[in-house]
FIROBA-339415 format. One line per 8 residues: number of its first residue (from 0); their letters; for each residue x, y, z of N, C-alpha, C, CB. Coordinates in pm, 1 decimal. Glycine has a CB too. Layout:
<atoms>
NUM> A> X Y Z X Y Z X Y Z X Y Z | ...
</atoms>
This chain:
<atoms>
0> LGGWSRTT> -806.7 600.7 5962.5 -890.5 524.6 5861.6 -831.7 408.4 5800.4 -928.5 608.7 5754.5 | -893.1 287.4 5780.5 -849.4 176.5 5742.2 -908.8 110.6 5583.0 -880.6 95.4 5861.7 | -877.4 27.1 5549.8 -965.5 -34.6 5443.0 -857.0 -28.5 5326.4 -1119.9 54.5 5409.6 | -713.6 -17.4 5334.6 -667.0 -4.6 5199.5 -682.1 -128.4 5119.6 -529.0 36.1 5198.6 | -706.9 -115.0 5012.8 -725.2 -195.5 4902.1 -724.6 -133.5 4735.5 -854.0 -256.5 4935.6 | -646.6 -239.2 4660.6 -657.8 -190.7 4517.3 -707.6 -271.9 4449.0 -550.0 -156.4 4453.5 | -756.0 -224.5 4311.9 -822.9 -290.7 4225.9 -806.5 -215.6 4083.8 -962.2 -305.2 4277.0 | -799.6 -295.3 3990.8 -816.6 -208.3 3851.3 -909.2 -263.3 3764.8 -687.5 -195.8 3766.4
8> MALDPGVQ> -973.7 -211.7 3661.4 -1071.3 -282.5 3580.5 -1060.7 -235.8 3443.0 -1211.3 -264.7 3631.2 | -1061.9 -296.5 3352.6 -1068.3 -313.0 3214.6 -1191.2 -213.5 3171.9 -1089.5 -473.3 3174.9 | -1206.4 -91.5 3112.1 -1303.0 -43.0 3047.1 -1358.5 -99.1 2884.2 -1260.8 85.5 3051.0 | -1488.7 -92.3 2922.4 -1570.4 -139.3 2806.6 -1512.5 -89.1 2704.0 -1710.1 -105.3 2804.3 | -1479.5 -109.9 2569.0 -1452.2 -59.3 2449.9 -1556.8 67.8 2390.6 -1450.8 -181.4 2363.2 | -1683.7 41.3 2411.8 -1784.6 156.3 2401.8 -1765.2 270.0 2495.9 -1922.2 105.9 2425.0 | -1729.4 241.1 2606.1 -1705.2 326.0 2724.5 -1593.6 419.4 2676.3 -1663.5 239.9 2859.8 | -1483.0 350.0 2653.0 -1344.5 415.5 2601.9 -1383.6 507.2 2477.6 -1224.5 291.2 2551.1
16> NAWRGRAN> -1461.7 462.5 2375.3 -1507.0 543.6 2284.4 -1581.9 650.2 2300.5 -1556.3 488.2 2216.8 | -1679.6 661.7 2416.7 -1784.2 761.3 2441.9 -1647.0 879.2 2503.7 -1936.3 696.4 2574.2 | -1560.7 820.0 2583.0 -1470.4 919.5 2649.2 -1365.1 979.1 2550.9 -1395.9 851.4 2769.5 | -1353.6 963.9 2456.3 -1235.5 1001.6 2352.0 -1203.3 1125.8 2328.4 -1256.2 959.1 2227.1 | -1309.3 1219.4 2317.3 -1322.9 1353.5 2308.1 -1313.2 1446.0 2432.5 -1438.1 1370.4 2250.4 | -1301.7 1360.2 2548.8 -1302.7 1462.1 2671.0 -1185.0 1536.6 2703.5 -1333.2 1395.7 2793.1 | -1078.7 1499.6 2614.2 -940.2 1576.1 2652.2 -968.8 1709.9 2624.9 -804.1 1531.6 2567.8 | -1073.1 1768.3 2548.5 -1125.0 1875.9 2502.8 -1199.5 1948.7 2590.3 -1188.5 1851.4 2404.8
24> ARLPPEVN> -1266.4 1877.4 2702.6 -1357.0 1907.4 2779.9 -1289.4 2030.5 2904.9 -1411.3 1761.4 2833.1 | -1382.3 2091.8 2948.0 -1327.2 2220.0 3062.1 -1401.6 2145.4 3182.2 -1395.2 2421.2 3030.3 | -1313.3 2115.3 3301.6 -1397.6 2100.2 3402.9 -1363.8 2198.0 3529.0 -1395.0 1956.8 3437.3 | -1472.0 2208.6 3589.7 -1507.7 2294.0 3705.2 -1333.1 2274.8 3798.4 -1681.6 2215.9 3803.3 | -1319.1 2360.4 3860.9 -1207.4 2358.8 3950.1 -1181.8 2288.0 4068.4 -1193.6 2459.9 3982.6 | -1306.9 2260.3 4131.5 -1308.9 2157.7 4253.7 -1328.1 2025.7 4216.5 -1415.8 2184.9 4353.1 | -1326.7 1985.5 4087.5 -1325.1 1832.5 4025.9 -1185.7 1797.9 4030.8 -1382.8 1814.4 3864.5 | -1199.8 1662.5 4090.9 -1020.3 1580.8 4105.5 -1089.9 1447.9 4134.8 -878.1 1642.9 4270.0
32> RILFVRNL> -958.7 1382.1 4144.5 -984.2 1213.5 4124.8 -1021.7 1173.7 4239.6 -861.2 1117.8 4082.5 | -1021.5 1252.8 4376.8 -1074.0 1190.1 4506.8 -1203.2 1226.1 4534.4 -996.7 1224.4 4624.1 | -1278.5 1146.4 4565.3 -1397.3 1167.6 4612.3 -1437.1 1134.0 4773.4 -1472.4 1097.1 4523.8 | -1510.3 1220.4 4837.7 -1529.2 1214.1 4972.2 -1684.7 1166.8 4994.1 -1492.1 1355.5 5037.1 | -1700.2 1033.2 5043.9 -1818.2 993.6 5067.5 -1885.6 1008.3 5194.7 -1817.4 884.8 5037.7 | -2006.6 1054.4 5209.6 -2076.7 1076.0 5348.4 -2197.3 985.6 5379.1 -2128.4 1222.1 5358.5 | -2263.6 970.8 5475.0 -2378.5 916.3 5490.8 -2379.5 745.2 5452.8 -2471.1 1003.3 5406.0 | -2258.1 661.3 5441.5 -2263.6 545.2 5416.6 -2317.3 475.0 5524.4 -2154.6 506.0 5378.4
40> PFKITAEE> -2403.6 361.8 5504.1 -2440.7 275.2 5558.7 -2327.0 215.4 5662.4 -2490.0 199.8 5463.3 | -2333.0 196.2 5797.4 -2232.6 130.3 5863.1 -2184.1 -10.8 5847.3 -2262.0 141.3 5972.9 | -2283.8 -99.9 5761.1 -2256.0 -218.6 5735.8 -2212.2 -215.9 5599.4 -2358.6 -303.2 5764.4 | -2220.5 -141.1 5540.6 -2152.9 -175.7 5374.2 -2003.9 -215.5 5400.3 -2151.1 -19.1 5251.3 | -1969.9 -321.3 5333.6 -1863.3 -364.0 5315.7 -1757.2 -316.5 5199.2 -1894.1 -475.2 5312.7 | -1615.6 -320.0 5219.5 -1525.1 -251.5 5110.6 -1551.1 -312.2 4976.0 -1367.4 -267.3 5143.2 | -1612.4 -461.2 4975.1 -1636.0 -500.0 4822.5 -1767.7 -465.5 4783.3 -1617.7 -652.3 4791.5 | -1848.0 -410.1 4848.9 -1973.8 -353.0 4826.5 -1938.9 -198.4 4742.7 -2056.4 -338.2 4984.0
48> LYDLFGRY> -1854.3 -139.4 4807.6 -1820.8 -13.4 4777.1 -1732.1 -3.3 4651.7 -1759.5 44.2 4890.8 | -1643.1 -131.0 4620.9 -1588.5 -140.3 4512.7 -1703.4 -193.6 4384.3 -1468.7 -230.1 4543.8 | -1787.0 -230.1 4415.2 -1878.3 -281.6 4343.0 -1971.1 -154.4 4269.3 -1955.5 -379.4 4437.3 | -2010.8 -82.6 4387.4 -2066.2 54.5 4348.1 -1979.4 185.9 4289.5 -2127.9 100.2 4469.3 | -1897.2 193.0 4336.9 -1812.7 294.4 4263.9 -1710.5 246.7 4146.5 -1730.3 363.4 4369.8 | -1699.7 106.8 4132.7 -1635.1 44.3 4031.7 -1705.0 36.5 3894.8 -1605.9 -79.5 4076.7 | -1821.6 83.0 3909.4 -1904.1 71.7 3777.0 -1866.6 209.5 3689.4 -2083.5 61.8 3813.0 | -1804.2 301.3 3748.4 -1751.7 429.3 3667.2 -1616.4 456.6 3646.1 -1792.2 544.8 3725.1
56> GAIRQIRK> -1527.8 343.2 3665.3 -1403.4 337.7 3633.8 -1314.7 268.1 3725.4 -1364.9 454.9 3613.9 | -1192.8 277.6 3692.7 -1051.8 218.0 3746.1 -1070.2 284.9 3885.3 -892.6 268.1 3652.5 | -1028.9 210.4 3977.8 -1040.6 271.8 4123.1 -883.9 232.1 4163.5 -1180.1 192.6 4237.3 | -856.1 369.7 4228.5 -686.4 316.2 4264.4 -704.0 296.6 4420.1 -535.9 454.1 4225.4 | -783.1 325.4 4482.7 -793.3 305.7 4636.6 -935.3 345.3 4700.2 -679.5 396.8 4708.2 | -966.4 281.5 4811.4 -1094.5 328.9 4887.0 -1055.0 328.0 5029.9 -1228.5 232.2 4862.9 | -1069.6 417.1 5088.4 -1027.7 416.3 5249.3 -1163.5 439.3 5313.2 -908.5 546.3 5301.3 | -1171.8 345.5 5395.8 -1337.5 327.9 5446.6 -1319.0 353.5 5615.1 -1416.8 135.8 5407.2
64> GNTKDTRG> -1379.0 475.0 5674.5 -1376.2 536.1 5801.4 -1416.4 390.8 5892.2 -1492.8 680.5 5812.5 | -1316.3 359.9 5984.4 -1336.7 249.7 6121.5 -1343.6 320.0 6243.5 -1209.9 140.2 6146.2 | -1301.3 413.3 6270.0 -1345.5 492.3 6398.5 -1471.8 541.1 6430.3 -1280.5 597.1 6408.8 | -1516.1 597.0 6550.7 -1643.8 654.1 6607.8 -1676.1 778.4 6496.0 -1620.3 713.2 6782.4 | -1548.4 836.3 6507.9 -1578.5 976.8 6426.8 -1574.6 971.6 6280.7 -1475.8 1086.9 6462.1 | -1507.5 854.6 6230.1 -1537.1 861.0 6050.6 -1619.1 755.6 6018.6 -1398.3 841.3 5944.7 | -1676.3 675.1 6101.9 -1754.6 580.8 6053.0 -1864.3 645.9 5964.9 -1806.8 501.0 6162.8 | -1929.1 604.0 5860.8 -2025.2 619.6 5762.5 -1929.9 720.8 5666.1 -2180.4 682.3 5824.1
72> TAFVVYED> -1813.8 699.9 5649.6 -1746.4 814.6 5550.0 -1648.7 712.1 5481.0 -1655.3 964.8 5636.1 | -1627.7 763.7 5367.4 -1515.7 679.8 5277.6 -1430.7 771.9 5181.2 -1593.3 564.0 5177.0 | -1307.4 774.7 5175.4 -1244.8 829.7 5031.1 -1235.1 750.8 4914.9 -1110.9 869.5 5043.9 | -1270.3 783.2 4792.5 -1276.1 695.5 4683.4 -1167.7 782.9 4579.5 -1446.8 670.9 4625.1 | -1061.7 683.1 4558.7 -945.7 753.9 4453.9 -970.9 689.2 4309.5 -767.0 716.1 4505.9 | -987.3 747.3 4212.6 -1005.3 690.5 4098.5 -881.9 716.6 4015.6 -1127.0 734.9 4040.3 | -843.8 634.0 3912.0 -712.7 647.6 3840.7 -759.8 762.2 3721.1 -650.8 482.6 3773.7 | -854.6 822.4 3707.9 -900.9 918.8 3603.1 -1003.8 1000.1 3644.9 -944.7 855.5 3485.0
80> IYDAKNAC> -966.1 1134.6 3619.7 -1064.4 1254.6 3667.0 -1186.6 1247.3 3611.7 -1017.4 1392.1 3634.0 | -1199.0 1223.9 3508.6 -1331.7 1198.0 3437.2 -1434.1 1085.7 3508.5 -1294.2 1146.1 3286.6 | -1362.7 993.4 3530.4 -1444.3 857.8 3622.9 -1473.6 919.2 3752.6 -1339.1 701.7 3657.6 | -1385.2 988.0 3803.2 -1441.0 1058.6 3947.3 -1563.8 1150.2 3901.9 -1310.7 1166.9 4032.9 | -1576.6 1217.2 3812.8 -1681.2 1337.3 3806.0 -1799.9 1250.7 3758.5 -1639.8 1476.5 3691.9 | -1779.1 1128.7 3668.1 -1896.4 1045.6 3629.0 -1951.0 996.1 3776.1 -1851.1 912.2 3519.8 | -1866.5 947.2 3842.0 -1900.2 870.1 3949.6 -1985.2 976.0 4058.6 -1758.0 801.0 4010.8 | -1935.9 1098.9 4070.5 -1964.3 1201.0 4154.1 -2117.9 1211.8 4125.2 -1874.8 1332.8 4127.7
88> DNLSGFHV> -2138.9 1259.6 3971.9 -2267.0 1311.8 3919.1 -2372.3 1209.2 3944.0 -2258.8 1346.1 3767.0 | -2323.2 1079.3 3934.2 -2439.4 945.6 3931.5 -2468.1 914.7 4067.0 -2384.0 794.2 3858.2 | -2374.1 903.6 4156.1 -2392.2 867.2 4259.5 -2409.9 934.6 4393.7 -2323.8 806.6 4256.5 | -2430.2 1061.3 4379.6 -2459.6 1152.0 4456.2 -2637.9 1146.0 4476.5 -2393.2 1282.8 4393.4 | -2667.7 1115.4 4603.4 -2802.7 1083.4 4616.6 -2863.7 968.1 4605.8 -2857.3 1140.9 4550.6 | -2771.5 861.1 4571.2 -2795.9 731.9 4548.1 -2830.8 657.5 4660.6 -2696.2 678.2 4490.0 | -2922.0 571.9 4666.8 -2991.1 507.6 4762.8 -2930.1 417.4 4787.7 -3104.5 475.6 4744.7 | -2867.5 334.7 4919.4 -2809.3 208.7 4952.4 -2839.7 206.6 5081.3 -2665.5 187.8 4924.6
96> LDRYLIVL> -2907.7 70.8 5093.2 -2971.6 28.6 5248.5 -2993.9 143.8 5337.3 -2869.7 -70.5 5337.1 | -3100.2 187.4 5259.7 -3188.0 304.5 5350.3 -3123.4 400.4 5356.4 -3226.2 281.9 5491.7 | -3026.1 452.2 5288.7 -2924.7 579.2 5312.2 -2944.9 651.6 5169.6 -2740.8 530.6 5344.8 | -2911.1 757.0 5171.2 -2883.9 854.9 5018.4 -2731.1 903.1 5035.8 -3003.9 1023.2 5001.7 | -2650.2 841.4 4947.8 -2503.2 861.5 4960.5 -2501.1 1053.7 4933.2 -2403.5 745.5 4818.0 | -2410.8 1100.9 5004.6 -2364.9 1238.5 4976.6 -2202.7 1230.7 4904.8 -2367.7 1327.9 5131.6 | -2210.8 1245.1 4788.7 -2073.6 1237.6 4743.2 -2018.4 1371.5 4717.4 -2062.2 1155.1 4621.8 | -1883.0 1418.8 4745.0 -1843.3 1531.0 4732.5 -1708.3 1515.2 4668.5 -1850.7 1598.2 4851.9
104> YYQPNKQT> -1648.5 1605.9 4602.5 -1507.7 1611.7 4583.4 -1435.8 1656.1 4712.4 -1475.8 1704.7 4468.8 | -1318.8 1586.7 4721.1 -1216.8 1620.3 4831.3 -1146.6 1758.2 4779.8 -1098.1 1489.2 4853.4 | -1180.6 1814.4 4910.8 -1118.5 1967.8 4893.1 -1034.5 1976.6 5015.1 -1238.6 2103.0 4889.1 | -886.0 1933.6 4994.6 -793.4 1954.1 5078.4 -765.1 2096.2 5161.4 -696.7 1919.9 5007.7 | -772.2 2205.7 5070.7 -777.5 2354.4 5132.8 -878.3 2383.9 5205.4 -778.2 2457.1 5042.6 | -995.2 2348.5 5202.7 -1110.3 2357.9 5303.7 -1067.2 2294.9 5408.6 -1241.9 2301.6 5264.4 | -1041.3 2147.8 5424.1 -1013.9 2098.8 5561.3 -883.5 2161.3 5614.1 -1003.8 1941.3 5563.5 | -790.7 2218.9 5531.0 -699.8 2279.4 5604.0 -725.7 2401.7 5677.7 -608.3 2297.6 5531.7
112> KKVLLEKQ> -800.2 2485.9 5582.4 -866.9 2616.7 5653.7 -943.8 2585.8 5754.2 -952.7 2700.6 5569.3 | -1025.4 2480.6 5759.2 -1101.1 2451.1 5893.4 -1026.6 2408.4 5994.0 -1200.3 2354.9 5883.7 | -918.4 2345.6 5978.6 -843.7 2326.4 6126.3 -778.2 2425.3 6163.9 -747.2 2221.9 6139.5 | -713.3 2502.8 6061.3 -653.8 2633.3 6087.1 -722.5 2737.6 6180.0 -637.9 2693.7 5963.0 | -863.0 2735.9 6127.5 -958.8 2816.8 6192.8 -1005.2 2789.3 6350.4 -1072.9 2807.4 6107.4 | -1005.9 2671.7 6358.9 -1016.7 2592.7 6492.4 -910.0 2633.3 6581.3 -1007.9 2437.3 6473.6 | -791.4 2618.9 6547.7 -690.1 2621.9 6612.1 -664.3 2782.6 6633.6 -586.5 2539.7 6542.5 | -641.0 2868.9 6535.0 -667.7 3012.0 6591.9 -768.1 3053.2 6673.5 -682.9 3091.6 6502.7
120> QEELEQIK> -888.5 2983.3 6685.1 -1014.1 3025.0 6784.8 -955.1 2941.7 6890.0 -1191.2 2982.5 6737.9 | -906.5 2842.8 6921.2 -845.5 2804.9 7037.7 -737.8 2881.7 7130.7 -796.4 2701.7 7002.6 | -655.3 2936.2 7052.6 -536.2 3034.2 7078.3 -617.3 3148.7 7128.7 -436.3 3075.1 6939.8 | -711.4 3231.4 7061.7 -762.0 3336.7 7078.6 -828.8 3310.6 7220.9 -844.6 3375.2 6962.6 | -883.0 3218.3 7241.2 -970.3 3197.7 7360.8 -884.4 3192.2 7481.6 -1055.8 3067.6 7350.3 | -751.5 3119.5 7466.1 -659.5 3132.3 7586.7 -596.1 3252.6 7623.4 -559.7 3049.8 7575.6 | -576.3 3351.6 7471.3 -520.4 3473.0 7509.1 -649.3 3571.0 7600.3 -461.9 3547.2 7358.1 | -760.3 3529.1 7547.4 -879.2 3583.9 7642.9 -905.0 3557.4 7774.2 -989.3 3552.7 7599.6
128> AKFASSQQ> -838.9 3451.0 7808.2 -853.8 3402.5 7954.9 -745.9 3429.4 8009.6 -882.1 3263.4 7980.5 | -602.1 3446.7 7954.0 -514.8 3509.2 8010.9 -505.0 3647.9 8032.9 -432.5 3477.7 7964.2 | -603.8 3725.0 7962.7 -600.4 3857.7 7983.9 -685.2 3882.5 8076.5 -621.2 3932.1 7879.7 | -799.1 3813.1 8068.7 -906.2 3804.1 8198.4 -823.3 3822.8 8333.1 -990.7 3642.3 8206.5 | -740.6 3701.7 8348.1 -677.5 3655.0 8459.7 -597.3 3802.2 8521.7 -572.6 3519.4 8413.7 | -543.7 3841.1 8410.0 -441.7 3953.3 8446.9 -493.8 4055.3 8500.1 -368.5 4004.6 8344.4 | -642.1 4097.1 8451.0 -701.8 4207.7 8457.4 -766.6 4205.5 8627.7 -810.5 4214.9 8326.5 | -780.8 4076.2 8717.0 -817.7 4076.1 8821.1 -733.1 4099.3 8929.0 -870.3 3989.0 8826.8
</atoms>
């Protein structure tokens, strides 16, 4: 993945006051500062991503996919978990350049489990093939 960029934004005082009581708010366990964005238009630029996601708070980093397998995806890392939640709530299903964005919270455990499951499936197929050849 490429597209390392950094930016910071000062929040409007009205927005800061609106979020002052959020320290007491309970968030679901899947909520985190990292958003995984799918179904991005291939022609969207990093600047456009910053403009779109930057409306919801300070962004630490955006990584946009640039290979055949990762095109149309991006990771958006916010400085604050509440900004990430706000962006996810508001941008999921948002229409951009004839596409509807899919915005999810990044789940590293699910990714790890998927890779592990694929690896175990591969090993099982190898064992089956070895066993079948020894039976003949």
